[in-house]
N, C-alpha and C positions, 0 to 999 in steps of 0.2 A: 405465422411462426408456430412450429410444433412445440408441444409442452416439454418434450425431452430437451430441446435446445434452450428454451426459456429457463428450465431448471438448471441447465449447465451454466448459463449466464448468472443467474442468482447465486448458485452455489460457489462459483469461482470468485465473484465479487464479495460475497459474504466472507469467504476465507481470506481474501486479500485485505479487506478492511481490518479484520481481527489480527492478521499477521502484522500489519502496520502498527497497530496498537501495541503488540508485543515488542516490536523493535523499539518504539518510543519508550515503552516502560523500562526496557533494559538500559537504554541511553540515559533516561532520567535518573535511574538508580545510581549510576556512576557519576553523572554530572552534579548531582546533589552532594555526593560524597566529596568530590574535589572542589566544590564551591564555585562552579562556573554558572553564575546566576544568569548572565546574558544568554548563553546558549540554552540553558534550561528553560528560560521564558519562551524562546522561539520554538523549541521542541514541544513544550507543554501546549502552546497554542495550536500547533499542528496536530498534536495528539487529541485535543478536544474536537477538532474537525473530523478526525478519523472516527472518534467515538460516535459522533452524530451519524456518520455514514454507516457504521456498523449497526447502530440501533435501527436504521431504516432497513438494512438487509436482514437483520434479525426478524423484523416485522414481516418482510416479504417471505422469508423462509417459513414462518408460522402460517401466514395468510394463504400462501400458495401450496403448502404441504410439500415443499422442496426439501429433499434430504441434504443436510450439510455434508461437506466432505468428511470422510472418515479420517483424513490426515490432519484434522484440526489440532489434535494434541502435539503432533510433530511440528506443525507450523508455529505453534505457540512457543515451544522450546527453541526451535531454530531462530525465530524472530527475536526472542528475548536474548539469546546468546549472541546473535549478530549485533543487537543493540549494545550489549555490554562491551563486546570486542571493539566496536567502532568508537565508543566513548573512551575506552582506555587509550586508544590511539590518538585521541585529541579532537578538538573542534572541527578541524578540516575533514577528518574521517567521518564524524557524525554527519556533517553536511554532505559529504560525498555519498554516503549511504542513502540519505534522503533523495539527493539528486538522481542517483541511479535507479532507485525504486520508482520514483515518480516519472522518470523518463520511460520506463517500461509500461507503467500504468497509463501514461498518456497514449501510447500506441494501442494498448489493450482496450481502453475505453473508446478511442477513436474507431477501432474496428467494430466494437459492439454498437456504437451509435450508427454507423453505416448499415450494419446488418438490421438493426431495428427499424431504421428509416425505410430501408428497402422492403421490409415485411409489411409496412403500413399498419402494424398492430402494436399493442402494448405501449400506447402513447405515454401512460403514467411512468412506466419503467424507463422509457426513453428519456423523458424529461428529468427524472432522478439522476440517471447516468450523465446526462449533459451537465447538470448542475455540479455533480461531484467531480466531473472531468475538469471543469473550470477551476475548482478549488485545488485539485491535485496539481494542475499546471502552476498555480500560484505557489504551492509548496516547493515545487521544483525550482522556480525562479528565485525564491528566497534562499534556498539552499545554495544554489549556484553563486549567488551574490555574496554569500557569507564565507565562501572558501577563499583563503588568503593566497594560496599558491597551488596550482593544479600540477603537482609533481608526477613523474612517471609511476611512482608507487601508488599514488592516489588514483591515477587513471587505471592501473591494473586492478586495484580494489573495486572500482566502479564496474569494470568488466565482469569481475567475479560475482558481484551483487546482481548485476543484470542477468547473468546466466542462471543464478539461483531463483530469481523472480520468475523468469520465463519457464523454468522447470516446474516451479510451484503452480503456476497458472495452468500449464498443460496437464499436470496430474490432478489438480483440484477440480477441473471441469468434469472429469470422468469418474474419479474415485470418491 
């Protein structure tokens, strides 16, 4: 695997983990204000997982000399705003946001795993992504199970979140 492609993988995953933290930070700020302790606990646990993921990608960025995406400030603002908006709309929107993000990440990590397996190189990064992939799938499962009613509005919201995530992935790999 060429260094350029490995840098893209590290860069985009680094951005994604930090973006997820921003979403959860926005959600938690609203959930705490409205006193939704149950949802706050679920989101806080997921956020702690994302923090561990981000710490590992921070380490890889430093260790490998990979340039982070220049769009990180935008993703922090966009993620935090998405988190606030989803939490204002209620628990189902919070969980729909997580489900949508994690669904995209499931496919994204699956593609990276295949690519790294095919390269036969970078076994440490491959194992890291495999581990994180399993954890992201669990977040998606939890979120899906917490949604009380999958309304047409909620399904439309999930489609928009997925479009945003895919766009962020495509941009963050290169820029």
